[in-house]
N, C-alpha and C positions, 0 to 999 in steps of 0.2 A: 472494585472491579478486579484488581490483581489478586487479592485474597480469595475472592469468590472463584476466580479462574483456577488458582492452585487447589483450592478445596474440591472443585468440580473434577479436576484431573486425577485427584487422589481418592475420589469417591467418598468424600466426607459428607455427612448428613447436612443438608442445607446449602451445600456448595453451589448447586444449580440455581437456587433462588437468589443467593447473594450475587452470583455472576449476572443473572438477568437484571437485578436491581442496579448493578453497576453499569451495564450496557444502556439501560433506560436512562439513567442519570447522565451519562456521557452524551447520548443523543439529545436529551433535553437541553443540556448546556450548549451543544453545537447549534441547535435550532434557535435558541434565544440569542446567541452571539450573532448568527446570521441576520436575525430580525433586527437587532440593534445596528449592525453595520449598514443594512439596507436603509433603515430609517435615517440614520445620521448622514449617509452619503446622498441618497436619492431625494429625500424629502426635506431634511433640515439644513442641508448645505454646510454641515460641520466639518467636512473633510477638506480642511485647508491644506496648503502645501506642507506645513509642519506635520500635520496628522498623517498625510500620505507618506511622508518620509519616515515617520515612526512605524507605520504599517510595513513599509518596504524593509526597514532595518529588522523588524520582528521576523519577517519571512526569511531574510538572509540568515539570521541567527538560528531559526528553526531548521533550515536546510543544513547548516553547518553541524548542528547537533545530530541530525539524521545521518550525515556522512560519518560522524564518529560512532554512532550506534551500529551501523552496518559494517564499519571498519573492524569492529570487535569480532563480528561473525566471520569475516574474511580472514582475520588473523587466526582465529581458531581453526578454520578450515586449512589454511596453508601450513600452519604449524603441524597439524595432525597429518597432512598428506605428504609434506616434504620430508618430515622426519618421523615416520611411523615407529611407535614403540613396540617392544617385544610382545606385550600382552595382547596386541591385536594381530600378531603374526609377523610383525616387522615389514608388512607390505601395505600398499594402498591401492584399491580399497581393501579393508580388512578381510581376513579369511572368513568365508561364509556369507559375504554380502553380494547379492546379485544387483548390479547397478542398473539404473534406468538408461535406456539408449538415448543419446542426445539428438538423434535424427528423427524422433517422433514428435510427441507433444512438446518437449522442451524447445525444439527448433521452431515449431509453429507459434509457441508463446513468445519466443524472441522476436519473430517477425511481427506479431501483433503489437508488442511493446514498442518496437522501432516505428511501426506505422502510426501508432497513437501519438508518439512524440512528434512525428511530422504533421499530423492533422491538428494537434493542439497548437503547434507553432503557426500553422496556416490560420487557425482561428484567431490567434493573437494579432497577427498582421492584418487580418480582415477587420477586426474590431478597431485597431488603430487607424485603419483607412476608412472607417465608417461604412463598411460593406456588411450590413446586417444579415442579409440572406446568405451570403457566403460564410459568414461567421457561424450562423446556425447550422448550416450543412456540415461544416468541418467539425463542430462540436458534437453533432449527432453521430458522425463517423467515429470520433474519439470515444464516445460513450459505448458505441457498438463494439469497438475493439476491446474496451475495458471489460465489458460484460462477457464477451467470448473468452478473454484471458482468464477471468475468474472462474468461469465454468470449466475450462480445460485444466486449470490448476487443481480444481476439485476432483476432476476425473483422474488426474495424475496421482493425487494422494490416495484415491480409492484403489488404483491399480498398482501402487508402489509395492515391490516385493520385500520391503523392509519397513520398519516402524521407527518412531522417535526413540524407542527404548533399545534399539539395536546399536548400542555403543556410540562412539564419537561420530561415526559416519551418519547414522540416522539422526543424531542430535543436531549436528551442524546443518544437515540438509533441511530438516523440517523447521528448525528455528529460523534460518535465513530466508528460506522460501515462504514460510508461513508469515513472518513479519512483513515480507515484501508484498505478499498477497493481501494482508491486512491494510497496508498502505495504499494498494491499488483500490480496494473497496472504499476507503476514506476519500481518496482522490476522485472516485466515481461520484460519490455523494457531493463533493465540492463542485465538480463540473456540472452536475445536475442543477445545482443552485445557480451556477453561471448561465446555463441555458434558460432557466426560468427568468432570471433577471434580464437577459438579453431579449427575451420574448416581450417583456413588459417595458422595454426601453429604459432600464435603470442606468 
């Protein structure tokens, strides 16, 4: 996946095919993992308290690793913006970069993100309380917010007056927001599985 992505970005022959193969492989692994989790939990009763604790610990470690991952991007951004070097003009944003207004799509996407956090928390409490209809409604709202967020992020990328190759500003912007958008897409897939499982009373 990674090698295919790099080859694709640098226009190497076969890069697109290798990237597609990597994406299909990852999606297959995700689908079989979900299938196994559903079988073990809903039908075989293998999710004992020890297994549940292991899954909880695994999720905590995953979240900690994600915090470290994004911390690196914030570190790069703050280092570059608080102490701009002479070869970018000694100012931030760098000379020649037209920034995106924070009051347009970025503000709307922030509202969508905060709203989706509220609705997914609502879904969690509804599931714990055994309120299936309420949980479904709140998960549908969360998925709607996620789809709108991803769409607006795509539009923001299309309309951005700079690219990933525009120095440190473009690199940090597109890497941080791109990986965040990728996480939103993966989260949307996970929540879709949750909606399906909730529908079938798993």
